[in-house]
C-alpha positions in Angstrom: 0.0 0.0 0.0 1.5 3.4 -1.0 1.8 6.1 1.6 -0.5 8.3 -0.5 -3.2 5.7 -0.6 -2.8 4.9 3.0 -3.2 8.6 3.9 -6.2 8.8 1.7 -7.9 5.9 3.3 -7.2 7.2 6.8 -8.4 10.7 5.9 -11.6 9.4 4.2 -12.4 6.9 7.0 -11.9 9.6 9.6 -14.3 11.9 7.7 -17.0 9.2 7.7 -16.5 8.5 11.4 -16.8 12.1 12.3 -20.0 12.4 10.3 -21.4 9.3 12.0 -20.6 11.0 15.4 -22.1 14.4 14.4 -18.7 15.9 14.7 -17.5 18.8 12.5 -16.3 17.7 9.1 -14.3 19.4 6.4 -16.9 18.2 3.9 -19.9 15.9 3.8 -18.6 12.4 3.0 -19.7 10.6 -0.1 -20.1 6.8 -0.2 -20.8 4.9 -3.4 -23.4 2.2 -3.8 -24.0 0.7 -7.2 -23.3 -3.0 -7.8 -25.0 -2.9 -11.2 -23.7 0.6 -12.1 -20.1 -0.4 -11.7 -19.9 -3.1 -14.4 -22.1 -1.3 -16.8 -20.1 2.0 -16.4 -16.9 0.1 -17.1 -18.1 -1.9 -20.0 -18.1 -5.3 -18.2 -20.9 -7.7 -19.0 -23.2 -8.5 -16.1 -22.5 -12.2 -16.8 -18.9 -11.6 -15.8 -19.8 -9.6 -12.8 -22.2 -12.3 -11.5 -19.9 -15.2 -11.9 -16.3 -13.9 -11.3 -15.8 -12.6 -7.8 -12.4 -11.1 -8.4 -13.6 -9.3 -11.5 -16.6 -7.9 -9.5 -14.2 -6.5 -6.8 -11.9 -5.0 -9.4 -14.6 -3.4 -11.5 -16.0 -1.8 -8.4 -12.6 -0.4 -7.5 -12.1 0.9 -11.0 -15.5 2.6 -10.8 -14.5 4.3 -7.5 -11.3 5.4 -9.2 -13.3 6.9 -12.1 -15.3 9.1 -9.8 -14.0 12.4 -8.5 -12.6 11.9 -5.0 -15.3 9.8 -3.3 -14.7 8.7 0.3 -15.6 5.0 0.1 -18.1 2.3 -0.5 -21.3 1.8 1.3 -21.4 -2.0 1.0 -18.2 -3.8 0.2 -18.6 -5.9 -2.9 -17.3 -9.4 -2.3 -18.1 -12.9 -3.5 -20.9 -13.5 -6.1 -23.7 -11.0 -6.0 -26.5 -13.3 -7.1 -25.6 -15.8 -4.3 -25.8 -13.1 -1.7 -29.3 -12.2 -3.0 -30.5 -15.8 -2.8 -29.0 -16.2 0.7 -30.8 -13.0 1.7 -34.3 -13.7 0.3 -34.2 -17.4 -0.4 -35.4 -16.7 -3.9 -34.2 -18.1 -7.3 -32.2 -15.6 -9.4 -32.0 -15.7 -13.2 -28.4 -14.8 -14.1 -27.1 -13.1 -17.2 -25.1 -15.5 -19.3 -27.2 -18.4 -18.1 -30.9 -17.8 -18.1 -30.6 -14.3 -19.5 -28.4 -12.6 -22.2 -25.0 -11.5 -21.1 -26.0 -7.8 -21.0 -29.3 -8.2 -19.1 -29.5 -7.5 -15.4 -30.2 -10.3 -12.9 -33.8 -11.0 -12.1 -35.3 -12.3 -8.8 -38.2 -14.7 -8.9 -41.1 -13.9 -6.7 -42.6 -17.3 -5.8 -43.4 -19.5 -2.9 -40.6 -22.0 -2.5 -41.5 -22.7 1.1 -44.8 -24.3 2.1 -47.0 -23.8 5.1 -45.9 -27.2 6.4 -42.3 -25.9 6.4 -43.0 -23.7 9.4 -43.1 -26.9 11.5 -39.7 -27.9 10.1 -38.2 -24.6 11.2 -39.8 -24.8 14.6 -38.9 -28.4 15.2 -35.5 -28.7 13.6 -34.1 -25.1 13.5 -33.2 -22.6 10.8 -29.9 -24.2 9.7 -31.7 -27.5 9.0 -34.3 -25.6 7.0 -31.6 -23.8 5.0 -30.0 -27.2 4.1 -33.4 -28.3 2.8 -34.3 -25.1 0.9 -31.0 -24.2 -0.6 -31.1 -26.8 -3.4 -34.5 -25.4 -4.4 -33.2 -21.8 -4.9 -29.4 -21.9 -5.4 -27.4 -22.9 -8.4 -25.1 -25.5 -6.8 -22.0 -24.7 -8.9 -22.3 -21.0 -8.2 -22.9 -21.5 -4.5 -19.9 -23.8 -4.2 -17.8 -21.3 -6.1 -19.0 -18.4 -4.0 -18.4 -20.2 -0.7 -14.9 -21.2 -1.7 -14.0 -17.7 -2.7 -15.4 -16.2 0.5 -13.5 -18.7 2.6 -10.2 -18.0 0.8 -10.6 -14.2 0.2 -13.2 -12.5 2.3 -11.0 -11.7 5.3 -8.6 -9.8 3.0 -11.1 -8.0 0.8 -11.4 -4.9 2.9 -7.6 -4.4 2.5 -8.1 -4.3 -1.3 -10.4 -1.3 -0.9 -8.1 0.3 1.6 -5.1 -0.1 -0.6 -6.8 1.9 -3.2 -7.6 4.6 -0.7 -11.3 3.9 0.0 -13.1 3.5 3.3 -15.5 0.6 3.7 -18.7 1.5 5.6 -20.2 -2.0 5.7 -18.9 -5.5 5.0 -22.0 -7.6 5.1 -25.8 -7.8 5.3 -28.1 -9.1 7.9 -31.8 -8.7 8.4 -34.8 -9.9 10.5 -36.6 -13.2 10.0 -39.6 -11.4 8.6 -37.7 -10.6 5.5 -36.3 -14.0 4.9 -39.7 -15.7 5.3 -41.3 -13.1 3.1 -38.9 -14.1 0.3 -39.2 -17.8 0.9 -43.0 -17.8 1.1 -43.5 -14.9 -1.4 -44.8 -11.6 -0.1 -48.5 -12.3 -0.7 -48.5 -15.8 0.9 -46.4 -14.6 3.9 -48.6 -11.6 4.6 -51.6 -14.0 4.6 -49.7 -16.3 7.0 -49.3 -13.4 9.4 -53.0 -13.1 9.7 -54.1 -16.8 9.3 -51.6 -18.4 11.7 -49.8 -15.7 13.7 -48.8 -18.0 16.5 -47.0 -20.3 14.2 -45.3 -17.4 12.3 -44.1 -15.9 15.6 -42.8 -19.3 16.8 -40.8 -19.5 13.6 -39.5 -16.0 13.8 -38.3 -16.6 17.4 -36.4 -19.7 16.3 -34.7 -17.9 13.3 -33.8 -14.6 15.1 -30.5 -15.8 16.8 -29.2 -16.9 13.4 -29.1 -13.4 12.0 -27.6 -11.9 15.1 -24.8 -14.5 15.2 -24.3 -14.1 11.4 -23.5 -10.4 11.8 -21.2 -11.0 14.7 -19.2 -13.8 13.0 -18.9 -12.2 9.6 -17.9 -8.7 10.9 -15.3 -10.4 13.0 -13.9 -12.1 9.9 -13.8 -8.9 7.8 -12.6 -6.7 10.7 -15.1 -4.1 9.6 -17.4 -3.7 12.5 -20.5 -2.4 10.8 -23.2 -4.1 8.7 -26.4 -3.4 6.8 -29.6 -4.3 8.6 -31.9 -4.7 5.6 -35.5 -3.7 5.6 -37.6 -3.9 2.5 -41.0 -5.6 2.8 -41.1 -4.9 6.5 -41.5 -1.2 5.9 -44.2 0.7 7.6 -46.0 1.4 4.2 -46.2 -2.3 3.6 -47.4 -3.7 6.9 -50.2 -2.9 9.2 -49.4 -1.5 12.7 -50.6 -4.7 14.4 -48.2 -6.9 12.3 -45.4 -4.4 12.4 -45.5 -4.0 16.2 -45.5 -7.7 16.7 -43.5 -9.3 13.9 -41.1 -6.5 12.8 -40.0 -3.9 15.3 -39.3 -6.2 18.2 -36.9 -8.2 16.0 -35.1 -5.1 14.8 -34.8 -3.9 18.4 -33.4 -7.3 19.5 -31.0 -7.5 16.6 -29.7 -3.9 16.8 -29.3 -3.8 20.5 -27.3 -7.0 20.6 -25.1 -6.0 17.7 -24.5 -2.6 19.4 -23.4 -4.4 22.5 -20.8 -6.2 20.3 -19.5 -2.8 19.0 -21.2 -3.3 15.6 -22.7 -0.3 13.9 -26.0 -1.0 12.1 -26.7 0.8 8.8 -30.5 0.6 8.4 -30.8 0.0 4.7 -34.5 0.7 4.6 -36.3 0.7 1.3 -39.9 1.8 0.9 -41.6 4.3 3.3 -41.0 4.2 7.0 -42.6 7.6 8.0 -45.3 6.1 10.2 -42.9 4.5 12.7 -39.8 6.7 12.7 -40.3 7.6 16.3 -39.9 4.0 17.4 -36.3 4.1 16.3 -35.6 6.5 19.1 -35.9 3.4 21.4 -32.7 2.1 20.0 -29.4 3.1 21.7 -28.1 6.4 20.5 -25.3 6.0 18.1 -26.1 2.4 17.3 -27.5 3.0 13.8 -27.4 5.0 10.6 -30.7 5.6 9.0 -30.4 5.0 5.2 -33.7 5.5 3.3 -34.2 5.0 -0.4 -36.0 8.2 -1.4 -39.5 7.0 -0.4 -39.2 7.9 3.3 -39.4 11.6 4.0 -35.8 12.1 5.0 -36.5 15.6 6.3 -39.1 14.1 8.6 -36.5 11.5 9.6 -34.1 14.3 10.6 -36.9 16.1 12.5 -37.9 13.0 14.4 -34.5 11.4 15.0 -32.5 14.5 15.5 -28.9 13.6 16.5 -30.0 10.2 17.8 -28.8 8.7 14.5 -27.0 10.1 11.4 -28.5 9.9 8.0 -27.2 8.3 4.8 -29.0 9.8 2.0 -30.7 9.7 -0.2 -30.6 10.7 -3.9 -33.4 8.7 -5.4 -32.7 6.0 -8.0 -35.3 7.4 -10.4 -33.7 10.8 -10.3 -30.3 9.4 -11.0 -31.5 7.3 -13.9 -34.0 9.7 -15.5 -33.3 13.2 -14.2 -31.0 15.7 -15.6 -27.6 16.7 -14.1 -29.3 20.0 -13.0 -32.0 18.0 -11.2 -29.4 15.9 -9.4 -27.4 19.0 -8.5 -30.5 20.8 -7.1 -31.5 17.8 -5.0 -28.1 17.4 -3.5 -27.8 21.1 -2.8 -31.2 21.2 -1.0 -30.5 18.0 0.9 -27.2 19.3 2.3 -28.8 22.7 3.1 -31.7 21.1 5.0 -29.9 18.1 6.7 -26.2 18.8 6.9 -23.4 19.2 7.3 -23.3 17.3 10.7 -24.5 13.8 10.8 -24.9 13.4 7.1 -23.3 11.1 4.5 -24.2 11.4 0.9 -25.2 8.3 -0.9 -27.7 7.1 -3.5 -31.2 6.2 -2.2 -30.6 2.4 -2.3 -28.5 1.5 -5.3 -27.3 3.7 -8.1 -29.2 2.3 -11.1 -27.1 0.6 -13.8 -28.5 3.0 -16.4 -27.6 6.2 -14.6 -25.9 8.6 -17.1 -22.3 9.4 -16.2 -23.2 13.1 -16.3 -25.7 12.5 -13.4 -23.0 10.7 -11.4 -20.6 13.5 -12.0 -23.2 16.1 -10.9 -23.9 14.0 -7.8 -20.3 14.0 -6.7 -19.6 17.5 -7.7 -22.6 19.0 -5.9 -21.7 17.1 -2.7 -18.2 18.6 -2.8 -19.5 22.1 -3.7 -22.2 22.3 -1.1 -20.8 19.9 1.5 -17.5 21.7 2.0 -17.4 23.4 5.3 -15.4 26.3 6.6 -14.1 26.1 10.1 
């Protein structure tokens, strides 16, 4: 690692840590998130990105280099991306170069691969036994084996690859709550019906599964040495679930997960897609400084700042639709107003969820340039 890159990494990481702590910063940090944007922007077929883990890391690093002085990456790319998606949602993935043309983006199947009877397997035999049963239904065995071998051999050293290029790594892995995993395995429609038709059995399964996702985050962050993780929230969002279901099957599990990870010194980045406005105040129950709130453009981020104050920093929040379909002027205006209203303290600039693969380069340049222009602070 060159001294220059080492200094850059330390400087950028310190900037992010100060923002997370609501301390004064020289400028609002910028973290990149765009697993599909990276290969498309560098001319790499999605088929290569999805099946070659080293190529995926390298093209992500090349994308970071191509941008103008960004601080780091939101979620470290490592392993085979489609395998991570299947692990997360227990859903089959169509992959470019296999089921799809090389240049097409991967596609997630929304289908019930888990039956009602499988709840009893989870309750009686445990979640790992259920995963052994369900994985052959959703994973491509050759890719799963390739992914696992790469992760075992390379994952502990992957953070260093980013740091050697001068980039901070905000998160190294994803965990979630059992609600999300079951929602993927059962399909959203069927799982939501289950929550009303047999709530006691659903809750019994959730309680069995919960320790797995706590332990996963502890184990994987220990391996990576990066003590922060995504806590994913998608279909568990307030806009998707009634208050009765949310208060029983969603928030208690977020609370348990986050408080236990906080006790282990693990920062939780709440990667929350969809709209969470209704229940923002509940996140004040979490330990101060345990989380970063990272909405995707659907949640009112200004309301989030009003409600959460300095209880947790914000990661936000340029919407995917604006990046893909807006003009550079639109992006520039959004960033300017966001920093004006929410920054500079306790704010990290990032796309709302992922940067879309079809984002014009001019929009990315505007995104980064506006962050530097309006996020630079005089002390």
